[in-house]
N, CA and C atoms as a LAMMPS dump frame, in Angstrom:
ITEM: TIMESTEP
0
ITEM: NUMBER OF ATOMS
153
ITEM: BOX BOUNDS ff ff ff
-5.0000000000000000e+02 5.0000000000000000e+02
-5.0000000000000000e+02 5.0000000000000000e+02
-5.0000000000000000e+02 5.0000000000000000e+02
ITEM: ATOMS id mol type element x y z
1 1 1 N 0.42 -1.122 0.249
2 1 2 C 0.014 -0.238 -0.017
3 1 3 C 1.254 1.133 0.298
4 2 1 N 2.034 1.165 0.887
5 2 2 C 2.708 2.321 0.426
6 2 3 C 3.824 2.503 0.055
7 3 1 N 3.667 1.595 -0.7
8 3 2 C 4.608 1.711 -2.221
9 3 3 C 3.722 2.525 -3.423
10 4 1 N 3.039 2.078 -3.246
11 4 2 C 1.815 2.299 -4.525
12 4 3 C 1.593 3.58 -3.954
13 5 1 N 1.172 4.2 -3.484
14 5 2 C 1.316 5.831 -2.531
15 5 3 C 2.182 6.43 -3.098
16 6 1 N 2.945 6.149 -3.129
17 6 2 C 4.304 7.113 -3.28
18 6 3 C 5.189 6.86 -4.029
19 7 1 N 4.374 5.78 -4.602
20 7 2 C 5.15 5.673 -6.495
21 7 3 C 3.684 6.666 -7.464
22 8 1 N 2.325 7.6 -6.485
23 8 2 C 1.587 8.202 -7.535
24 8 3 C 1.948 9.123 -7.325
25 9 1 N 2.522 9.298 -5.359
26 9 2 C 3.113 11.434 -4.666
27 9 3 C 4.335 11.537 -5.83
28 10 1 N 4.427 10.923 -6.081
29 10 2 C 5.994 11.211 -6.905
30 10 3 C 5.511 10.924 -8.874
31 11 1 N 4.904 10.315 -9.051
32 11 2 C 4.606 10.095 -10.449
33 11 3 C 4.099 12.062 -10.362
34 12 1 N 3.073 12.551 -10.053
35 12 2 C 2.029 13.489 -9.393
36 12 3 C 2.457 14.319 -8.764
37 13 1 N 4.154 14.52 -8.821
38 13 2 C 4.223 15.559 -7.374
39 13 3 C 3.663 16.944 -7.842
40 14 1 N 4.564 17.596 -8.971
41 14 2 C 4.033 19.288 -8.618
42 14 3 C 2.166 19.281 -8.766
43 15 1 N 0.932 18.696 -9.29
44 15 2 C -0.229 19.397 -9.055
45 15 3 C -0.365 18.676 -7.491
46 16 1 N 0.294 17.48 -7.579
47 16 2 C 0.39 17.522 -5.668
48 16 3 C 0.818 18.113 -4.435
49 17 1 N 1.843 18.22 -4.856
50 17 2 C 2.215 20.195 -4.206
51 17 3 C 1.544 20.664 -3.878
52 18 1 N 1.434 21.265 -5.176
53 18 2 C 1.044 22.761 -5.37
54 18 3 C -0.851 22.227 -3.915
55 19 1 N -1.071 21.306 -4.189
56 19 2 C -2.705 20.83 -3.583
57 19 3 C -1.729 20.934 -1.74
58 20 1 N -1.253 20.694 -1.545
59 20 2 C -0.715 21.094 -0.219
60 20 3 C -0.292 21.424 0.646
61 21 1 N 0.45 22.662 -0.674
62 21 2 C 0.693 23.96 -0.53
63 21 3 C -0.558 24.234 0.329
64 22 1 N -1.71 24.62 -0.869
65 22 2 C -2.788 25.425 -0.664
66 22 3 C -3.611 25.282 0.394
67 23 1 N -3.298 23.603 0.616
68 23 2 C -4.023 22.997 1.823
69 23 3 C -3.649 23.823 3.083
70 24 1 N -2.505 22.955 3.874
71 24 2 C -1.161 23.708 4.979
72 24 3 C -0.898 25.685 4.891
73 25 1 N -1.496 26.267 3.343
74 25 2 C -2.077 27.884 3.369
75 25 3 C -3.307 27.867 4.109
76 26 1 N -4.119 26.98 3.325
77 26 2 C -5.617 26.952 4.046
78 26 3 C -6.035 26.804 5.993
79 27 1 N -4.878 26.02 7.033
80 27 2 C -4.831 25.364 7.301
81 27 3 C -4.345 26.452 8.498
82 28 1 N -3.252 27.485 8.03
83 28 2 C -2.77 28.389 8.789
84 28 3 C -3.385 29.455 9.538
85 29 1 N -4.534 29.589 7.653
86 29 2 C -5.838 31.13 8.101
87 29 3 C -6.648 30.642 8.679
88 30 1 N -7.385 30.146 8.867
89 30 2 C -8.582 28.95 9.533
90 30 3 C -7.64 29.106 11.28
91 31 1 N -6.538 28.649 11.527
92 31 2 C -5.676 28.735 13.071
93 31 3 C -5.527 30.531 12.691
94 32 1 N -5.679 30.946 12.407
95 32 2 C -5.512 32.027 12.586
96 32 3 C -6.453 32.793 13.013
97 33 1 N -7.444 32.556 11.785
98 33 2 C -8.803 32.925 12.456
99 33 3 C -9.453 32.641 13.94
100 34 1 N -9.407 31.276 13.981
101 34 2 C -9.901 30.667 15.448
102 34 3 C -9.119 31.831 16.373
103 35 1 N -7.463 31.525 16.594
104 35 2 C -6.865 32.265 17.489
105 35 3 C -7.466 33.716 17.355
106 36 1 N -7.709 34.666 16.016
107 36 2 C -8.468 35.767 16.333
108 36 3 C -9.596 35.725 17.137
109 37 1 N -10.185 34.662 16.482
110 37 2 C -11.855 34.589 18
111 37 3 C -11.891 34.131 18.898
112 38 1 N -10.318 33.524 19.255
113 38 2 C -10.531 33.077 20.814
114 38 3 C -9.675 34.418 21.873
115 39 1 N -9.517 35.591 21.182
116 39 2 C -8.618 36.236 21.628
117 39 3 C -10.16 37.155 21.792
118 40 1 N -11.297 37.231 20.576
119 40 2 C -12.262 38.798 20.6
120 40 3 C -12.89 37.726 21.79
121 41 1 N -13.126 36.924 22.195
122 41 2 C -14.494 36.014 22.736
123 41 3 C -13.339 36.174 24.21
124 42 1 N -12.773 36.056 24.819
125 42 2 C -11.569 37.079 26.059
126 42 3 C -11.256 38.172 26.634
127 43 1 N -11.628 39.458 25.411
128 43 2 C -12.063 39.836 25.569
129 43 3 C -13.493 40.51 25.68
130 44 1 N -13.623 40.188 25.325
131 44 2 C -15.365 40.589 25.227
132 44 3 C -15.618 40.213 27.143
133 45 1 N -14.964 39.012 27.288
134 45 2 C -15.648 37.984 28.633
135 45 3 C -14.503 39.12 29.945
136 46 1 N -13.681 39.789 29.587
137 46 2 C -12.713 40.619 31.038
138 46 3 C -14.04 41.636 30.629
139 47 1 N -13.916 42.576 29.508
140 47 2 C -14.742 44.004 28.86
141 47 3 C -16.095 44.017 30.289
142 48 1 N -17.102 41.988 30.246
143 48 2 C -18.057 41.894 30.074
144 48 3 C -17.718 41.602 32.707
145 49 1 N -16.493 41.243 32.361
146 49 2 C -16.422 41.172 34.637
147 49 3 C -15.533 42.468 34.593
148 50 1 N -14.994 43.531 34.437
149 50 2 C -14.596 45.24 34.582
150 50 3 C -16.353 45.193 34.734
151 51 1 N -16.833 45.614 33.681
152 51 2 C -18.515 46.393 33.631
153 51 3 C -18.986 45.676 34.898
């Protein structure tokens, strides 16, 4: 199984590499968005506690 997957990835190296790059960028953006949401939620809770 692993050998077949490796041969497929090596034969289609460029398109799969581009797809993985796009997926990695999308994951990084998603993580940044999640952290931003967490920070905003934390600030809103903090302000609510102050008020």
